[in-house]
C-alpha positions as CSV (number, residue, x, y, z in Angstrom):
1,M,17.2,5.8,-20.2
2,A,14.1,3.7,-20.8
3,A,10.7,5.4,-20.9
4,P,8.5,4.9,-17.8
5,L,5.9,2.2,-18.0
6,T,2.3,3.1,-18.3
7,A,0.8,3.8,-14.9
8,T,-2.4,1.7,-15.0
9,S,-4.0,0.8,-11.6
10,D,-3.2,-2.9,-12.2
11,G,0.4,-2.1,-13.0
12,L,0.8,0.1,-10.0
13,L,-0.9,-2.5,-7.8
14,A,1.4,-5.3,-9.1
15,T,4.5,-3.2,-8.5
16,I,3.4,-2.3,-5.0
17,L,2.6,-5.9,-4.0
18,E,5.9,-7.1,-5.5
19,T,7.8,-4.4,-3.6
20,L,6.1,-5.2,-0.3
21,E,6.7,-8.9,-0.6
22,S,10.3,-8.5,-1.5
23,E,10.9,-6.1,1.4
24,K,9.3,-8.5,3.9
25,A,6.1,-6.6,4.7
26,E,3.7,-8.8,6.6
27,E,0.0,-9.6,6.3
28,I,-0.5,-7.9,2.9
29,V,-4.1,-7.5,2.0
30,K,-5.4,-6.2,-1.4
31,I,-8.8,-4.6,-1.4
32,D,-10.6,-4.0,-4.7
33,L,-12.4,-0.6,-4.4
34,R,-13.8,-0.5,-7.9
35,G,-17.5,0.1,-7.6
36,K,-17.2,0.7,-3.9
37,S,-15.4,4.0,-3.7
38,E,-14.3,6.9,-6.0
39,M,-11.0,7.4,-4.0
40,G,-9.1,4.8,-6.1
41,D,-9.3,1.4,-7.7
42,Y,-7.4,-0.6,-5.0
43,M,-6.3,-0.3,-1.4
44,V,-3.4,-2.2,0.0
45,V,-2.9,-2.7,3.8
46,C,0.2,-4.3,5.3
47,T,2.3,-4.4,8.4
48,G,5.9,-3.5,9.1
49,R,7.5,-4.9,12.3
50,S,8.8,-1.6,13.5
51,S,8.6,2.2,12.9
52,R,11.9,1.9,11.0
53,Q,10.5,-0.8,8.7
54,V,7.2,1.0,8.1
55,A,9.2,4.1,7.0
56,A,11.6,2.1,4.8
57,L,8.7,0.2,3.1
58,S,7.0,3.5,2.3
59,E,10.2,4.9,0.8
60,K,10.8,1.8,-1.3
61,I,7.3,2.0,-2.8
62,V,7.4,5.7,-3.5
63,D,10.9,5.4,-5.1
64,K,9.9,2.3,-7.2
65,L,6.7,4.0,-8.5
66,K,8.6,7.1,-9.4
67,A,11.4,5.2,-11.2
68,D,9.1,2.7,-13.0
69,F,6.1,4.8,-13.8
70,G,7.1,8.4,-13.2
71,V,4.3,8.6,-10.6
72,L,4.8,11.1,-7.8
73,S,2.9,9.7,-4.8
74,K,1.6,11.7,-1.8
75,I,2.8,10.3,1.5
76,E,1.8,11.0,5.0
77,G,2.9,9.7,8.4
78,K,6.4,8.6,7.4
79,D,8.2,10.7,10.1
80,Q,6.2,9.0,12.9
81,G,6.4,5.5,11.4
82,D,3.2,4.2,13.1
83,W,0.9,4.4,10.1
84,V,2.0,5.6,6.7
85,L,-0.5,6.4,3.9
86,I,0.7,6.5,0.3
87,D,-1.7,7.9,-2.3
88,T,-0.7,7.0,-5.9
89,G,-4.0,8.2,-7.3
90,D,-5.3,4.8,-8.3
91,V,-3.9,2.7,-5.4
92,I,-4.0,3.7,-1.7
93,V,-1.4,2.0,0.5
94,H,-1.6,1.8,4.3
95,I,1.5,0.5,6.1
96,F,1.0,0.0,9.9
97,R,3.0,-1.1,12.9
98,P,1.2,-4.3,14.2
99,E,-0.5,-2.7,17.2
100,V,-1.7,0.3,15.2
101,R,-3.2,-1.9,12.5
102,E,-4.9,-4.0,15.2
103,F,-6.4,-0.8,16.8
104,Y,-7.8,0.7,13.5
105,Q,-8.8,-2.6,11.8
106,L,-9.1,-0.8,8.5
107,E,-9.8,-3.9,6.5
108,K,-13.0,-4.6,8.3
109,M,-14.5,-1.4,6.9
110,W,-13.9,-2.5,3.3
111,L,-14.0,-6.3,3.3
112,S,-16.8,-8.8,3.8
113,P,-16.2,-11.3,6.6
114,A,-15.3,-14.0,4.0
115,E,-12.7,-11.7,2.3
116,Q,-11.1,-10.7,5.6
117,T,-9.3,-14.1,5.9
118,E,-7.6,-13.7,2.5
119,T,-4.1,-12.3,2.2
120,V,-1.9,-11.8,-0.8
């Protein structure tokens, strides 16, 4: 068995984004938190079309990070499937159903108006 890769924040971020894209997450937004917050280096916000997809996306990310990096992520909200938060330490991932994401508008708290139009 190969040794896990080194869990840098950039490596975690790349794996998370790749997993979300391959699993058909929608409206993926990457937010650079370096210099803005001590909670992590990056935040990723995305949408799943249903509660089932939101839960499945979160499982895929957690499983991939554990397999590739040996990272055990904290996960909250998976049973409800409306809003799942995954804390990897360096990268915070929020996966929403569309109407829940629209209600909370999390990106608006962290991005400038110019950045809000950018997606991955």
